[in-house]
PDB file with SEQRES, HELIX, SHEET and CRYST1 records, atoms N, CA, C and O in Angstrom:
SEQRES   1 A   74  MET THR GLN ILE GLN LEU THR ASP TYR ALA GLY LEU GLU          
SEQRES   2 A   74  ALA ALA THR ARG SER ALA ILE ALA ALA GLU VAL ALA GLY          
SEQRES   3 A   74  LEU THR SER LEU GLU ARG VAL LEU ASN TRP GLY ARG SER          
SEQRES   4 A   74  LEU THR PRO PRO ARG ASP VAL GLU GLU ILE LEU THR GLN          
SEQRES   5 A   74  ASP GLU TYR THR HIS ASP VAL VAL MET ARG TYR ASP GLN          
SEQRES   6 A   74  GLU LEU PHE LEU VAL TYR ASP THR THR                          
HELIX    1 AA1 ALA A   14  VAL A   24  1                                  11    
HELIX    2 AA2 LEU A   30  SER A   39  1                                  10    
SHEET    1 AA1 3 VAL A  46  THR A  51  0                                        
SHEET    2 AA1 3 HIS A  57  ARG A  62 -1                                        
SHEET    3 AA1 3 PHE A  68  THR A  73 -1                                        
CRYST1    1.000    1.000    1.000  90.00  90.00  90.00 P 1           1          
ATOM      1  N   MET A   1      -0.449  19.026 -16.400  1.00  0.00           N  
ATOM      2  CA  MET A   1      -1.027  17.845 -15.767  1.00  0.00           C  
ATOM      3  C   MET A   1      -2.127  18.249 -14.831  1.00  0.00           C  
ATOM      4  O   MET A   1      -1.935  19.125 -13.987  1.00  0.00           O  
ATOM      5  N   THR A   2      -3.261  17.638 -14.960  1.00  0.00           N  
ATOM      6  CA  THR A   2      -4.409  17.822 -14.052  1.00  0.00           C  
ATOM      7  C   THR A   2      -4.051  17.318 -12.637  1.00  0.00           C  
ATOM      8  O   THR A   2      -3.424  16.274 -12.453  1.00  0.00           O  
ATOM      9  N   GLN A   3      -4.480  18.110 -11.668  1.00  0.00           N  
ATOM     10  CA  GLN A   3      -4.312  17.730 -10.254  1.00  0.00           C  
ATOM     11  C   GLN A   3      -5.688  17.858  -9.497  1.00  0.00           C  
ATOM     12  O   GLN A   3      -6.604  18.617  -9.814  1.00  0.00           O  
ATOM     13  N   ILE A   4      -5.666  16.986  -8.451  1.00  0.00           N  
ATOM     14  CA  ILE A   4      -6.938  16.946  -7.686  1.00  0.00           C  
ATOM     15  C   ILE A   4      -6.830  18.111  -6.698  1.00  0.00           C  
ATOM     16  O   ILE A   4      -5.772  18.300  -6.097  1.00  0.00           O  
ATOM     17  N   GLN A   5      -7.870  18.877  -6.520  1.00  0.00           N  
ATOM     18  CA  GLN A   5      -8.040  19.976  -5.636  1.00  0.00           C  
ATOM     19  C   GLN A   5      -8.518  19.486  -4.313  1.00  0.00           C  
ATOM     20  O   GLN A   5      -9.611  18.921  -4.292  1.00  0.00           O  
ATOM     21  N   LEU A   6      -7.811  19.635  -3.146  1.00  0.00           N  
ATOM     22  CA  LEU A   6      -8.203  19.158  -1.921  1.00  0.00           C  
ATOM     23  C   LEU A   6      -9.207  20.150  -1.250  1.00  0.00           C  
ATOM     24  O   LEU A   6      -8.816  21.302  -1.063  1.00  0.00           O  
ATOM     25  N   THR A   7     -10.358  19.826  -0.907  1.00  0.00           N  
ATOM     26  CA  THR A   7     -11.162  20.781  -0.088  1.00  0.00           C  
ATOM     27  C   THR A   7     -11.191  20.237   1.212  1.00  0.00           C  
ATOM     28  O   THR A   7     -11.459  19.049   1.396  1.00  0.00           O  
ATOM     29  N   ASP A   8     -10.916  21.079   2.194  1.00  0.00           N  
ATOM     30  CA  ASP A   8     -10.785  20.691   3.599  1.00  0.00           C  
ATOM     31  C   ASP A   8     -11.949  21.119   4.398  1.00  0.00           C  
ATOM     32  O   ASP A   8     -12.138  22.287   4.739  1.00  0.00           O  
ATOM     33  N   TYR A   9     -12.766  20.068   4.699  1.00  0.00           N  
ATOM     34  CA  TYR A   9     -13.923  20.227   5.502  1.00  0.00           C  
ATOM     35  C   TYR A   9     -13.754  19.903   6.964  1.00  0.00           C  
ATOM     36  O   TYR A   9     -14.701  20.020   7.742  1.00  0.00           O  
ATOM     37  N   ALA A  10     -12.485  19.470   7.371  1.00  0.00           N  
ATOM     38  CA  ALA A  10     -12.239  19.072   8.631  1.00  0.00           C  
ATOM     39  C   ALA A  10     -11.339  20.095   9.469  1.00  0.00           C  
ATOM     40  O   ALA A  10     -10.905  19.900  10.605  1.00  0.00           O  
ATOM     41  N   GLY A  11     -11.163  21.151   8.722  1.00  0.00           N  
ATOM     42  CA  GLY A  11     -10.347  22.307   9.482  1.00  0.00           C  
ATOM     43  C   GLY A  11      -9.005  21.851   9.966  1.00  0.00           C  
ATOM     44  O   GLY A  11      -8.619  22.088  11.111  1.00  0.00           O  
ATOM     45  N   LEU A  12      -8.270  21.165   9.043  1.00  0.00           N  
ATOM     46  CA  LEU A  12      -6.924  20.652   9.269  1.00  0.00           C  
ATOM     47  C   LEU A  12      -6.008  21.765   9.596  1.00  0.00           C  
ATOM     48  O   LEU A  12      -6.305  22.923   9.305  1.00  0.00           O  
ATOM     49  N   GLU A  13      -4.851  21.437  10.221  1.00  0.00           N  
ATOM     50  CA  GLU A  13      -3.755  22.419  10.391  1.00  0.00           C  
ATOM     51  C   GLU A  13      -3.140  22.464   9.056  1.00  0.00           C  
ATOM     52  O   GLU A  13      -3.198  21.529   8.257  1.00  0.00           O  
ATOM     53  N   ALA A  14      -2.532  23.619   8.839  1.00  0.00           N  
ATOM     54  CA  ALA A  14      -1.965  23.992   7.473  1.00  0.00           C  
ATOM     55  C   ALA A  14      -0.983  22.919   7.005  1.00  0.00           C  
ATOM     56  O   ALA A  14      -1.089  22.443   5.875  1.00  0.00           O  
ATOM     57  N   ALA A  15      -0.021  22.526   7.863  1.00  0.00           N  
ATOM     58  CA  ALA A  15       0.966  21.551   7.483  1.00  0.00           C  
ATOM     59  C   ALA A  15       0.379  20.153   7.134  1.00  0.00           C  
ATOM     60  O   ALA A  15       0.879  19.462   6.245  1.00  0.00           O  
ATOM     61  N   THR A  16      -0.657  19.775   7.835  1.00  0.00           N  
ATOM     62  CA  THR A  16      -1.404  18.544   7.578  1.00  0.00           C  
ATOM     63  C   THR A  16      -2.032  18.589   6.171  1.00  0.00           C  
ATOM     64  O   THR A  16      -1.868  17.718   5.316  1.00  0.00           O  
ATOM     65  N   ARG A  17      -2.790  19.738   6.029  1.00  0.00           N  
ATOM     66  CA  ARG A  17      -3.561  19.922   4.778  1.00  0.00           C  
ATOM     67  C   ARG A  17      -2.566  19.929   3.595  1.00  0.00           C  
ATOM     68  O   ARG A  17      -2.827  19.272   2.588  1.00  0.00           O  
ATOM     69  N   SER A  18      -1.479  20.626   3.689  1.00  0.00           N  
ATOM     70  CA  SER A  18      -0.529  20.646   2.641  1.00  0.00           C  
ATOM     71  C   SER A  18       0.043  19.301   2.375  1.00  0.00           C  
ATOM     72  O   SER A  18       0.191  18.953   1.204  1.00  0.00           O  
ATOM     73  N   ALA A  19       0.343  18.595   3.248  1.00  0.00           N  
ATOM     74  CA  ALA A  19       0.988  17.180   3.151  1.00  0.00           C  
ATOM     75  C   ALA A  19      -0.044  16.236   2.461  1.00  0.00           C  
ATOM     76  O   ALA A  19       0.343  15.467   1.581  1.00  0.00           O  
ATOM     77  N   ILE A  20      -1.345  16.282   2.846  1.00  0.00           N  
ATOM     78  CA  ILE A  20      -2.362  15.465   2.208  1.00  0.00           C  
ATOM     79  C   ILE A  20      -2.685  15.926   0.745  1.00  0.00           C  
ATOM     80  O   ILE A  20      -2.917  15.124  -0.160  1.00  0.00           O  
ATOM     81  N   ALA A  21      -2.682  17.169   0.604  1.00  0.00           N  
ATOM     82  CA  ALA A  21      -2.875  17.757  -0.749  1.00  0.00           C  
ATOM     83  C   ALA A  21      -1.752  17.374  -1.750  1.00  0.00           C  
ATOM     84  O   ALA A  21      -2.045  17.065  -2.904  1.00  0.00           O  
ATOM     85  N   ALA A  22      -0.453  17.394  -1.309  1.00  0.00           N  
ATOM     86  CA  ALA A  22       0.636  16.980  -2.143  1.00  0.00           C  
ATOM     87  C   ALA A  22       0.452  15.470  -2.338  1.00  0.00           C  
ATOM     88  O   ALA A  22       0.741  14.976  -3.428  1.00  0.00           O  
ATOM     89  N   GLU A  23      -0.003  14.732  -1.361  1.00  0.00           N  
ATOM     90  CA  GLU A  23      -0.035  13.190  -1.542  1.00  0.00           C  
ATOM     91  C   GLU A  23      -1.062  12.780  -2.583  1.00  0.00           C  
ATOM     92  O   GLU A  23      -0.848  11.864  -3.377  1.00  0.00           O  
ATOM     93  N   VAL A  24      -2.211  13.502  -2.554  1.00  0.00           N  
ATOM     94  CA  VAL A  24      -3.355  13.148  -3.461  1.00  0.00           C  
ATOM     95  C   VAL A  24      -3.387  13.907  -4.700  1.00  0.00           C  
ATOM     96  O   VAL A  24      -4.233  13.569  -5.528  1.00  0.00           O  
ATOM     97  N   ALA A  25      -2.594  14.898  -4.973  1.00  0.00           N  
ATOM     98  CA  ALA A  25      -2.662  15.760  -6.151  1.00  0.00           C  
ATOM     99  C   ALA A  25      -2.690  15.004  -7.422  1.00  0.00           C  
ATOM    100  O   ALA A  25      -3.452  15.339  -8.329  1.00  0.00           O  
ATOM    101  N   GLY A  26      -1.861  13.961  -7.523  1.00  0.00           N  
ATOM    102  CA  GLY A  26      -1.822  13.201  -8.819  1.00  0.00           C  
ATOM    103  C   GLY A  26      -2.736  12.139  -9.008  1.00  0.00           C  
ATOM    104  O   GLY A  26      -2.641  11.419 -10.001  1.00  0.00           O  
ATOM    105  N   LEU A  27      -3.749  11.945  -8.018  1.00  0.00           N  
ATOM    106  CA  LEU A  27      -4.783  10.831  -8.191  1.00  0.00           C  
ATOM    107  C   LEU A  27      -5.825  11.215  -8.860  1.00  0.00           C  
ATOM    108  O   LEU A  27      -6.877  11.420  -8.254  1.00  0.00           O  
ATOM    109  N   THR A  28      -5.740  11.383 -10.199  1.00  0.00           N  
ATOM    110  CA  THR A  28      -6.738  12.006 -11.096  1.00  0.00           C  
ATOM    111  C   THR A  28      -7.763  11.048 -11.564  1.00  0.00           C  
ATOM    112  O   THR A  28      -8.699  11.486 -12.232  1.00  0.00           O  
ATOM    113  N   SER A  29      -7.688   9.779 -11.284  1.00  0.00           N  
ATOM    114  CA  SER A  29      -8.705   8.798 -11.649  1.00  0.00           C  
ATOM    115  C   SER A  29      -9.054   7.855 -10.559  1.00  0.00           C  
ATOM    116  O   SER A  29      -8.263   7.684  -9.632  1.00  0.00           O  
ATOM    117  N   LEU A  30     -10.147   7.255 -10.611  1.00  0.00           N  
ATOM    118  CA  LEU A  30     -10.463   6.194  -9.488  1.00  0.00           C  
ATOM    119  C   LEU A  30      -9.480   5.058  -9.508  1.00  0.00           C  
ATOM    120  O   LEU A  30      -9.207   4.476  -8.458  1.00  0.00           O  
ATOM    121  N   GLU A  31      -8.919   4.707 -10.685  1.00  0.00           N  
ATOM    122  CA  GLU A  31      -8.011   3.627 -10.757  1.00  0.00           C  
ATOM    123  C   GLU A  31      -6.648   4.062 -10.037  1.00  0.00           C  
ATOM    124  O   GLU A  31      -6.025   3.208  -9.407  1.00  0.00           O  
ATOM    125  N   ARG A  32      -6.211   5.273 -10.114  1.00  0.00           N  
ATOM    126  CA  ARG A  32      -5.080   5.751  -9.409  1.00  0.00           C  
ATOM    127  C   ARG A  32      -5.399   5.782  -7.866  1.00  0.00           C  
ATOM    128  O   ARG A  32      -4.571   5.386  -7.047  1.00  0.00           O  
ATOM    129  N   VAL A  33      -6.541   6.232  -7.533  1.00  0.00           N  
ATOM    130  CA  VAL A  33      -6.796   6.225  -6.052  1.00  0.00           C  
ATOM    131  C   VAL A  33      -6.750   4.871  -5.532  1.00  0.00           C  
ATOM    132  O   VAL A  33      -6.073   4.679  -4.522  1.00  0.00           O  
ATOM    133  N   LEU A  34      -7.423   3.817  -6.119  1.00  0.00           N  
ATOM    134  CA  LEU A  34      -7.457   2.480  -5.729  1.00  0.00           C  
ATOM    135  C   LEU A  34      -5.975   1.935  -5.605  1.00  0.00           C  
ATOM    136  O   LEU A  34      -5.589   1.347  -4.595  1.00  0.00           O  
ATOM    137  N   ASN A  35      -5.214   2.163  -6.655  1.00  0.00           N  
ATOM    138  CA  ASN A  35      -3.869   1.662  -6.539  1.00  0.00           C  
ATOM    139  C   ASN A  35      -2.974   2.259  -5.496  1.00  0.00           C  
ATOM    140  O   ASN A  35      -2.160   1.580  -4.870  1.00  0.00           O  
ATOM    141  N   TRP A  36      -3.154   3.617  -5.315  1.00  0.00           N  
ATOM    142  CA  TRP A  36      -2.465   4.277  -4.222  1.00  0.00           C  
ATOM    143  C   TRP A  36      -2.911   3.606  -2.869  1.00  0.00           C  
ATOM    144  O   TRP A  36      -2.109   3.205  -2.026  1.00  0.00           O  
ATOM    145  N   GLY A  37      -4.147   3.537  -2.765  1.00  0.00           N  
ATOM    146  CA  GLY A  37      -4.661   2.953  -1.358  1.00  0.00           C  
ATOM    147  C   GLY A  37      -4.046   1.549  -1.094  1.00  0.00           C  
ATOM    148  O   GLY A  37      -3.639   1.197   0.013  1.00  0.00           O  
ATOM    149  N   ARG A  38      -4.018   0.788  -2.201  1.00  0.00           N  
ATOM    150  CA  ARG A  38      -3.480  -0.628  -1.940  1.00  0.00           C  
ATOM    151  C   ARG A  38      -1.923  -0.642  -1.716  1.00  0.00           C  
ATOM    152  O   ARG A  38      -1.402  -1.628  -1.195  1.00  0.00           O  
ATOM    153  N   SER A  39      -1.221   0.379  -2.083  1.00  0.00           N  
ATOM    154  CA  SER A  39       0.203   0.540  -2.001  1.00  0.00           C  
ATOM    155  C   SER A  39       0.631   1.020  -0.566  1.00  0.00           C  
ATOM    156  O   SER A  39       1.806   1.012  -0.201  1.00  0.00           O  
ATOM    157  N   LEU A  40      -0.393   1.430   0.201  1.00  0.00           N  
ATOM    158  CA  LEU A  40       0.050   1.928   1.439  1.00  0.00           C  
ATOM    159  C   LEU A  40       0.138   0.777   2.516  1.00  0.00           C  
ATOM    160  O   LEU A  40      -0.373  -0.319   2.286  1.00  0.00           O  
ATOM    161  N   THR A  41       0.786   1.045   3.678  1.00  0.00           N  
ATOM    162  CA  THR A  41       0.868   0.137   4.740  1.00  0.00           C  
ATOM    163  C   THR A  41       0.244   0.585   5.967  1.00  0.00           C  
ATOM    164  O   THR A  41       0.791   1.540   6.518  1.00  0.00           O  
ATOM    165  N   PRO A  42      -0.849   0.063   6.539  1.00  0.00           N  
ATOM    166  CA  PRO A  42      -1.593  -1.065   5.876  1.00  0.00           C  
ATOM    167  C   PRO A  42      -2.378  -0.535   4.676  1.00  0.00           C  
ATOM    168  O   PRO A  42      -2.733   0.642   4.623  1.00  0.00           O  
ATOM    169  N   PRO A  43      -2.644  -1.425   3.714  1.00  0.00           N  
ATOM    170  CA  PRO A  43      -3.416  -1.019   2.539  1.00  0.00           C  
ATOM    171  C   PRO A  43      -4.790  -0.575   2.864  1.00  0.00           C  
ATOM    172  O   PRO A  43      -5.434  -1.080   3.783  1.00  0.00           O  
ATOM    173  N   ARG A  44      -5.238   0.376   2.101  1.00  0.00           N  
ATOM    174  CA  ARG A  44      -6.600   0.970   2.279  1.00  0.00           C  
ATOM    175  C   ARG A  44      -7.353   0.739   1.053  1.00  0.00           C  
ATOM    176  O   ARG A  44      -6.820   0.858  -0.051  1.00  0.00           O  
ATOM    177  N   ASP A  45      -8.643   0.395   1.217  1.00  0.00           N  
ATOM    178  CA  ASP A  45      -9.646   0.135   0.155  1.00  0.00           C  
ATOM    179  C   ASP A  45     -10.879   1.061   0.432  1.00  0.00           C  
ATOM    180  O   ASP A  45     -10.960   1.730   1.463  1.00  0.00           O  
ATOM    181  N   VAL A  46     -11.778   1.060  -0.491  1.00  0.00           N  
ATOM    182  CA  VAL A  46     -12.969   1.882  -0.391  1.00  0.00           C  
ATOM    183  C   VAL A  46     -13.731   1.435   0.845  1.00  0.00           C  
ATOM    184  O   VAL A  46     -13.985   0.250   1.058  1.00  0.00           O  
ATOM    185  N   GLU A  47     -14.083   2.421   1.644  1.00  0.00           N  
ATOM    186  CA  GLU A  47     -14.928   2.172   2.815  1.00  0.00           C  
ATOM    187  C   GLU A  47     -16.417   2.038   2.392  1.00  0.00           C  
ATOM    188  O   GLU A  47     -17.150   1.135   2.795  1.00  0.00           O  
ATOM    189  N   GLU A  48     -16.784   3.008   1.554  1.00  0.00           N  
ATOM    190  CA  GLU A  48     -18.210   3.124   1.189  1.00  0.00           C  
ATOM    191  C   GLU A  48     -18.262   3.856  -0.139  1.00  0.00           C  
ATOM    192  O   GLU A  48     -17.386   4.639  -0.504  1.00  0.00           O  
ATOM    193  N   ILE A  49     -19.347   3.550  -0.838  1.00  0.00           N  
ATOM    194  CA  ILE A  49     -19.752   4.348  -2.023  1.00  0.00           C  
ATOM    195  C   ILE A  49     -21.097   4.945  -1.819  1.00  0.00           C  
ATOM    196  O   ILE A  49     -22.075   4.233  -1.590  1.00  0.00           O  
ATOM    197  N   LEU A  50     -21.162   6.161  -1.893  1.00  0.00           N  
ATOM    198  CA  LEU A  50     -22.558   6.935  -1.713  1.00  0.00           C  
ATOM    199  C   LEU A  50     -23.081   7.362  -3.046  1.00  0.00           C  
ATOM    200  O   LEU A  50     -22.432   8.131  -3.755  1.00  0.00           O  
ATOM    201  N   THR A  51     -24.247   6.876  -3.401  1.00  0.00           N  
ATOM    202  CA  THR A  51     -24.852   7.302  -4.735  1.00  0.00           C  
ATOM    203  C   THR A  51     -25.517   8.558  -4.548  1.00  0.00           C  
ATOM    204  O   THR A  51     -26.373   8.692  -3.674  1.00  0.00           O  
ATOM    205  N   GLN A  52     -25.159   9.521  -5.348  1.00  0.00           N  
ATOM    206  CA  GLN A  52     -25.871  10.872  -5.210  1.00  0.00           C  
ATOM    207  C   GLN A  52     -26.929  10.814  -6.281  1.00  0.00           C  
ATOM    208  O   GLN A  52     -28.043  11.223  -5.952  1.00  0.00           O  
ATOM    209  N   ASP A  53     -26.759  10.365  -7.530  1.00  0.00           N  
ATOM    210  CA  ASP A  53     -27.653  10.176  -8.565  1.00  0.00           C  
ATOM    211  C   ASP A  53     -27.225   9.159  -9.517  1.00  0.00           C  
ATOM    212  O   ASP A  53     -26.277   8.450  -9.180  1.00  0.00           O  
ATOM    213  N   GLU A  54     -27.772   8.974 -10.649  1.00  0.00           N  
ATOM    214  CA  GLU A  54     -27.436   7.920 -11.509  1.00  0.00           C  
ATOM    215  C   GLU A  54     -25.969   8.163 -12.115  1.00  0.00           C  
ATOM    216  O   GLU A  54     -25.355   7.244 -12.657  1.00  0.00           O  
ATOM    217  N   TYR A  55     -25.512   9.294 -12.006  1.00  0.00           N  
ATOM    218  CA  TYR A  55     -24.236   9.578 -12.614  1.00  0.00           C  
ATOM    219  C   TYR A  55     -23.040   9.867 -11.656  1.00  0.00           C  
ATOM    220  O   TYR A  55     -21.869   9.631 -11.952  1.00  0.00           O  
ATOM    221  N   THR A  56     -23.481  10.429 -10.418  1.00  0.00           N  
ATOM    222  CA  THR A  56     -22.533  10.827  -9.420  1.00  0.00           C  
ATOM    223  C   THR A  56     -22.436   9.920  -8.142  1.00  0.00           C  
ATOM    224  O   THR A  56     -23.407   9.595  -7.459  1.00  0.00           O  
ATOM    225  N   HIS A  57     -21.211   9.578  -7.926  1.00  0.00           N  
ATOM    226  CA  HIS A  57     -21.056   8.735  -6.575  1.00  0.00           C  
ATOM    227  C   HIS A  57     -19.882   9.357  -5.832  1.00  0.00           C  
ATOM    228  O   HIS A  57     -18.911   9.823  -6.428  1.00  0.00           O  
ATOM    229  N   ASP A  58     -20.012   9.346  -4.445  1.00  0.00           N  
ATOM    230  CA  ASP A  58     -18.912   9.696  -3.556  1.00  0.00           C  
ATOM    231  C   ASP A  58     -18.218   8.485  -3.061  1.00  0.00           C  
ATOM    232  O   ASP A  58     -18.798   7.648  -2.369  1.00  0.00           O  
ATOM    233  N   VAL A  59     -16.908   8.387  -3.434  1.00  0.00           N  
ATOM    234  CA  VAL A  59     -16.152   7.188  -3.014  1.00  0.00           C  
ATOM    235  C   VAL A  59     -15.338   7.590  -1.744  1.00  0.00           C  
ATOM    236  O   VAL A  59     -14.527   8.516  -1.781  1.00  0.00           O  
ATOM    237  N   VAL A  60     -15.580   6.877  -0.647  1.00  0.00           N  
ATOM    238  CA  VAL A  60     -14.920   7.220   0.695  1.00  0.00           C  
ATOM    239  C   VAL A  60     -13.789   6.261   0.995  1.00  0.00           C  
ATOM    240  O   VAL A  60     -14.004   5.049   1.032  1.00  0.00           O  
ATOM    241  N   MET A  61     -12.609   6.763   1.207  1.00  0.00           N  
ATOM    242  CA  MET A  61     -11.512   5.993   1.702  1.00  0.00           C  
ATOM    243  C   MET A  61     -10.963   6.511   3.009  1.00  0.00           C  
ATOM    244  O   MET A  61     -10.949   7.719   3.244  1.00  0.00           O  
ATOM    245  N   ARG A  62     -10.503   5.594   3.878  1.00  0.00           N  
ATOM    246  CA  ARG A  62      -9.752   5.980   5.128  1.00  0.00           C  
ATOM    247  C   ARG A  62      -8.450   6.568   4.770  1.00  0.00           C  
ATOM    248  O   ARG A  62      -7.709   5.997   3.970  1.00  0.00           O  
ATOM    249  N   TYR A  63      -8.153   7.644   5.306  1.00  0.00           N  
ATOM    250  CA  TYR A  63      -6.756   8.256   5.076  1.00  0.00           C  
ATOM    251  C   TYR A  63      -5.853   7.720   6.356  1.00  0.00           C  
ATOM    252  O   TYR A  63      -4.778   7.145   6.184  1.00  0.00           O  
ATOM    253  N   ASP A  64      -6.351   7.948   7.496  1.00  0.00           N  
ATOM    254  CA  ASP A  64      -5.711   7.430   8.674  1.00  0.00           C  
ATOM    255  C   ASP A  64      -6.825   7.054   9.677  1.00  0.00           C  
ATOM    256  O   ASP A  64      -7.989   6.879   9.319  1.00  0.00           O  
ATOM    257  N   GLN A  65      -6.380   6.934  11.018  1.00  0.00           N  
ATOM    258  CA  GLN A  65      -7.369   6.560  12.076  1.00  0.00           C  
ATOM    259  C   GLN A  65      -8.474   7.609  12.216  1.00  0.00           C  
ATOM    260  O   GLN A  65      -9.560   7.248  12.668  1.00  0.00           O  
ATOM    261  N   GLU A  66      -8.280   8.846  11.871  1.00  0.00           N  
ATOM    262  CA  GLU A  66      -9.215   9.915  12.094  1.00  0.00           C  
ATOM    263  C   GLU A  66      -9.813  10.551  10.898  1.00  0.00           C  
ATOM    264  O   GLU A  66     -10.910  11.108  10.952  1.00  0.00           O  
ATOM    265  N   LEU A  67      -9.037  10.467   9.714  1.00  0.00           N  
ATOM    266  CA  LEU A  67      -9.526  11.221   8.552  1.00  0.00           C  
ATOM    267  C   LEU A  67      -9.934  10.249   7.332  1.00  0.00           C  
ATOM    268  O   LEU A  67      -9.342   9.199   7.081  1.00  0.00           O  
ATOM    269  N   PHE A  68     -10.896  10.692   6.702  1.00  0.00           N  
ATOM    270  CA  PHE A  68     -11.328  10.048   5.494  1.00  0.00           C  
ATOM    271  C   PHE A  68     -11.165  11.086   4.281  1.00  0.00           C  
ATOM    272  O   PHE A  68     -11.243  12.312   4.360  1.00  0.00           O  
ATOM    273  N   LEU A  69     -10.927  10.335   3.182  1.00  0.00           N  
ATOM    274  CA  LEU A  69     -10.876  11.132   1.822  1.00  0.00           C  
ATOM    275  C   LEU A  69     -12.194  10.683   1.107  1.00  0.00           C  
ATOM    276  O   LEU A  69     -12.577   9.515   1.052  1.00  0.00           O  
ATOM    277  N   VAL A  70     -12.829  11.746   0.572  1.00  0.00           N  
ATOM    278  CA  VAL A  70     -14.051  11.523  -0.285  1.00  0.00           C  
ATOM    279  C   VAL A  70     -13.912  12.002  -1.652  1.00  0.00           C  
ATOM    280  O   VAL A  70     -13.775  13.202  -1.891  1.00  0.00           O  
ATOM    281  N   TYR A  71     -13.940  11.126  -2.540  1.00  0.00           N  
ATOM    282  CA  TYR A  71     -13.698  11.478  -3.946  1.00  0.00           C  
ATOM    283  C   TYR A  71     -15.143  11.519  -4.711  1.00  0.00           C  
ATOM    284  O   TYR A  71     -15.922  10.567  -4.666  1.00  0.00           O  
ATOM    285  N   ASP A  72     -15.396  12.662  -5.379  1.00  0.00           N  
ATOM    286  CA  ASP A  72     -16.652  12.883  -6.005  1.00  0.00           C  
ATOM    287  C   ASP A  72     -16.330  12.262  -7.526  1.00  0.00           C  
ATOM    288  O   ASP A  72     -15.442  12.749  -8.226  1.00  0.00           O  
ATOM    289  N   THR A  73     -17.024  11.310  -7.889  1.00  0.00           N  
ATOM    290  CA  THR A  73     -16.870  10.769  -9.149  1.00  0.00           C  
ATOM    291  C   THR A  73     -18.156  10.832 -10.110  1.00  0.00           C  
ATOM    292  O   THR A  73     -19.287  10.634  -9.665  1.00  0.00           O  
ATOM    293  N   THR A  74     -17.927  11.091 -11.318  1.00  0.00           N  
ATOM    294  CA  THR A  74     -19.098  11.168 -12.264  1.00  0.00           C  
ATOM    295  C   THR A  74     -18.749  10.237 -13.424  1.00  0.00           C  
ATOM    296  O   THR A  74     -19.535  10.098 -14.361  1.00  0.00           O  
TER     297      THR A  74                                                      
END                                                                             
């Protein structure tokens, strides 16, 4: 099974990084990401979509009060 690789640009503590990596590992499509975000309490939706070029977009979702997840989509 394909898994999402978490790249930590925030310098998270190892335990936090491991917990987030495990939580998002199976979110291998944008549909899964959106469904996961809507299932949380409170629900989370896309905060912003950043267009990189005609094929690539970064999808930004809030993880918690301080952290955001950014999914590179093509």
